[in-house]
N, C-alpha and C positions, 0 to 999 in steps of 0.2 A: 350318348350316342342315341340318337331318334330312331324310331321303326314305326313302320306303317303296317297296316293289312287292308284289305279291299274296302273296311267299314270306315276307315280312317281318313278325316281330311287331309288333304296335300298327297293322298296315295296318287291320283293320276298325274300329278305334276312331276311326282318323283318316278313313276315307272316310264315316261317319255323322254326321248332325246332327240337328237337332229334326225333321225330316221324313224319316221312317224309311220310307217308302213308295219303292220303285224306288232303291233306294241307288247311289251311285257304285260303278263296277267299273273304276276308272283303272289304265293301266298304270303309272303313277310317281304318287307324290305329295311335293309339295315343302310342307315344314312352314316357311313364311315367318316370319321373326321382323325383316325390314327390307325395305326398298324393293329394296336390292340382291338380296336373295333372290328377289324377285318376278319381277326383270329377269332372273335367271339362270332361272327355270323358264320366263318366255317364250321365251327364246332356245332353251331346251332342245327346247320343244315345236314351235318352227319348226324348227329344225335337224333334227328327227325327223319331221316332216311330221304332227304329232298336234294334234288339238283341244284346248283349254283351257278349263277351269271353275274358277271360285272356290267353295269351301265356305265362305262366309262363317258369322259367327256368327249365330245367329237361326233364321228358319222354312226356311232351306235352299233346296232346288233343285227345279225341276220335271222337269227331263230328265236322267238319269243320263249321265256322261262315261265314256268307255272310253279316253282319251287322258290327259292330264296334268290332274291336280287341285292346285290350290294350297289350303291350310288356312291360315288367319289366327288361328287362336284365341291364339296367342302372340305376336300383334303387335295389342297392345289397348291402347297407351298414349292417355292424356288429358291434356292439359295447358293449363290454364285462365289467360287473361290478363283479370283481373276488371277492371283499367282499361279495357281496349277491349270489354269485355263480349263476348270470344269463347271458343271451345273449339276447339282442334287436335285431332283424334279419329284415332287410327290405324285401320287396316284391318279389324281382328277387333273392335274395340270394341262392346259391348251397349248399349243405352240405359242400363241398369242402372250401368255403370261409366262412363258420361258423366254421369248425375244424381248419383252418389256423389262425383264430383270437383267438381261445380259448386254443389252447394247450401251447402257450407261457404261459399261468397262471396254467399249470397243470389239467386244466380241458377239459371235453369231453362232447359233447351233444349226446342225443340219435339218432345219425345219421343213415342212411341206408347204404346197401350193396355197393350202385353205388354214390359215391362222387358227381356226376354231377346231381342227382336230386335235384330239387326245395325243398327247405326246408319247405316252408310254405304249399305248397299243399300238401307234403307228411304227414305233421303233422295234417292238417285238416281231411284227411282221416284216420286218427289213427296213422300209421308211425310205422312199425315192424322193429325195428333197430338191429344192432348188438349186443346189450345187453340186449334184449329185454326179454328175460325171467328172469333177474336179476331184472330190472328196470321197466318193463311193458311197454306200449305204449307212444310214443312221446306225444300224445295228452294228457296225464295224468299228464305230467308236463309242461303244459301251465300257466302263471302268468298273463299275461294281452294280449289283442288283439286289435289293431287299425284297424278299419273298415268302408269303405266307403259303405251305404246301397244304395239300389235301389233308393232312393230318393235324392240321391247325398250328403246327410250328412255324415260327417266325427265323428265316435263314439268310445270312449275308452270303451271297454267291459272288464270287471273284474268280479269276482265271485259274485259281489253284483248284477249282472245283471242276474240272476240266469238262464232264459229261453235260452237267446242269448249265454252266455256263454258254458252252457250246450250243446248247438246245434252245435256251430262252431267246438268244438271239437269233432270230428268224423262224423259231416255232410257234409263236404266238401264245396264245394264254392257255396252252394244253398243260401247264406244270405247276401252275398256282398261281396266286393273284400277287402282281408286282404291288407294294407299298413305295417303293423308293426306287430312282435309278440314277446313276452317275454316269453323264455323258461328258465326252470331249466337246469343247467349243473352238472356234477358229477367229483368227484376227480379221474380221470383215466388218467394216462400218456401213458401206454403202456398195452399191452396186449398179450397173446399166442394166436396166429391164423394163418390162412392160409389153404391151401386145400391139401387133399391127392387125387392125381387121380389114378383112377383104370381103366383098360381095361375091360369092361363087356365080352368080348369074352374069356379073360384068368381068371377072377375073377367074375363068374356070381352071386355068392351070395352076393355081395357088397351092393346092394340094402336093402337085408334082415337083413344084420349084422349090418348095419346103424338103421334099423327099432328097431330091438331088442335092441341096446344099447341106443338109445333115451328113452327108457322106464326105464332106471336105472340112468341117469345123474341128477347131482345137478343142481339148477338154475343158478349157475355161467357160464353155457355151454348154450351158444347158436348155434344151429347148423342147417344146411340145406345141401340137396344133388339137384346135378342138373345133369340130365342124358341128353346126346345128341351126335348125331354122329359128330364129328369134321371135318371141311373139311380139304382135304388134299393142303393146300395151303402154299406158301413160309413164309406168315406172322404169322404163327402159330408154336409154340413152336414144333421142331421135334418129340420128345416123343409121342406127341398128334395127330399127323397127320393121318388122316383117319380112326381113331378108335372111336368105340362106348365106351363113358367116362361116368364113373359115377365120377362127382367131390364130395367128402365131404368136405363141407365148415363149418370151425370151428372158433369159438371167444370164448375165456376161459379167465375169469377173476380170473387169478391166475398165480404164478410162473411158468416159464417153467417147471420145475422138476415136480410140481406137475400135471401140464397140461399133461404131458406125461405119466402119471399114468393112470390119467382119460380116455385118449385117446387109452390105451393099446388095447382094444377089436377089435379097428378099425385096427389098425397097425398088429394085428395078421392074419389079410386076406392075407398078405404077402408084397413083396415090390411094391410100387405102381409106376406107369411109369414116374410119377414126384410128386415132394413132395414140398411143400411151406411153411410147417407149421413150426413156431418158435415164437421167441419173437421179437415182432415189435411195433414201437412208434404209439400210436393210429391216428397220424397225416398221417399215412401210411395204415391206417385199410381198404381201398380200395381194397389194395393186396389180401384180403380174398377171394373175390369172383372174381375178376378180370374180370369185367364184359366188353364187349364190348364199346368204348368210341365214335366210331363212328355213326353218325346220320344215322337211317335207318327206314325203313316201317315194320311194323309187325302187327299181330291180337293175342290176347292172351284171354284165359279164365280161370276162378279161382272158385274153390270150397274150402269150409272149412269141414273138418273132424272130427270127434270125436274121431276117430284110425285110425291107419293107417293098414288097412285089407291085410294080407299076400297074400292073393289069389288074390286081385287086383291088389296088386304092381308087383307079378308076370306076369302080362299082359302087364308091360310098355315096357319091352323090345322087344317085339313082335310087339304091335301096334305102339310104337313111336320111334323104333329104325330103322334100316338099311332099313329094307322092307317097312317102312313108305312112301306114294307117294310125301311128301314134309318133309323139316326139321322140326323136332320138338325139342323144348328146354322143358324137363319137370323139374320144380323146385319143390320140397318140403320143407317146411319150420317147424321146430319144434317149436309148440308155448308152451302153458302151463305155469306153473310159474306164474310170476308176471304177465303176460299177463290174467290169468284168474281171477285175484282178482279185485274189485272194487277200483277206486282210490279215493284219498281222498276227490277229490271235483267231483262228479258225470259228467260223460258226455255221449254222443251220441254213443260212440263206442260199436258195438253189438257183438254179437256172442261170448263172451268171454270164453264160454264153449269149444269152439275147441280147440284140439290138435295138429292138421297140418293143413297147407295151401297148396293146390295142384294147380300149375298153369302150362297150357301148351301154348307154344308160338311157333309161326311161322313166320319168316321173310319173305314180299314179297307181292304183292297186289292181290294174288288169294283170292279165298272164301274158307276159311280153317274152316268152320263151321262144316260141316259133319265129317271132320277128326278128329276136336277137341271133337266133341260130343261122337265120338265112343272110344276115348281115355278114356274118363271122364265117360262112361256108366256104369263100372263095380264098381265103386265106389258109396257110400251111402254120399250123401252131406248133410250138416246141415246148409247151408249158404253160402255166398261167403264174401271176402275181396275186396271192390272196388277199392283198390290201386292197386289192381294185375288183374283187369279187363281191358285189352287192347284193347277195342272196345265199341261200343254201346250196351247198355243194354235194355230191355224192362222194364217199370216200374214194372212188377212183379217180375224181376231178380234183380233191385234193391232194391226192399223191402226185398230180402232175405237176405240182410245184416244186418237188423234190428230186434229187438224184435217187434211185432206188436203195442204196446202201446207206443213203443218209435217212431216208424215211424208215427203213428196219430198225435203226438206232434211235429214232425218235419214238416209235412204236414202243419198243422196248423200254424205253425211260418211261414213258407215259403209264405204262402197265405196273411199273415197280411204284411209281408216286403215287398214281390214283387208279387203284385195281378195281374199285367199285364204280367209277365214272362219276365223282361227286362234281367235278367241274364243267359246266355246259360252255365252252370257247365257242366263238364264231364259226372256226371252222375245224372241226375235231380231228385230231389225227388218231 
């Protein structure tokens, strides 16, 4: 196992991930390639009275550590068992790596909109993926968890370990460092998916039509909309440059002809400025959202909604559009369906009654708190989704992600497993 300190070549490369705002400044970095390496890092942090954070693959941290940092980019194997329809994924694997391993068998995981996201951190936080309304949260389909607890011990956690198996699936990185996750897979090889891009200056009712449409769709459709002012830059597709765009993001588990019938109310808006909707292999499902792949710094806030209030929705183009003092990316995801139903084996994922998730994000190093609060002010929140909360939260804000009794249960378990506060998860419970 390699280690780095601030004086070591490669330190800066290891301490930075996709999220470039407030990078980690650890005293020592451990480059894990095995569960044993993670045990060694935990014991080092414990023996030297240092806090420990994990730089997983994907979107990365919210609060930098100055203690011990474990990186997992070289611990990213994926093993598929096609007969059982499962995959065992190691700590640093991204969804892109998981999808690449599963699709040759005609199987797909409940992966997210951005293939570069770390599969394990995404799943521990719940995981709202491209097929979420049909199959539920990614956390609902975890079979087994290999975990290094804060005492340095490696544990295999199954449904027999009722409390810990419950807590890990939805409780994030509060209870240890997951070295391997076994997940269920689904027989999906292709989907009808893509985006319809509308210029809000030309089609101002696009958001409201999308809202009305989501109230009618079957669970085979998982949809979202992102509204943002696209920069007028050469690397941007020419039809989008400089426009305030509503990107209607669609994943339909049906053949293309049926899918076109289902999205007909959206096409009735008129000709989009760009259209990427069609039948695509699941291996190329990242094309649906087409999110930026270049690492950068950003901050974002999320709230969960019982409904998509049309009056509040009408304020977004003014508050977060061309007149906003900074670039705002507003994303709304349609929830409900299987996300609202309890899983076969209970877990800690909270606020399942939510029907929409609303996130506002801004790139850069400024303080966006007042801007984001103003954009979210017209809405009535019923909680938050921690995976979409890109920045530090207060304990009260973290608590909004859970039912009160569940939060109490999570707090009690964390105190038992990590009484000294060794672990530094993104959103501490």
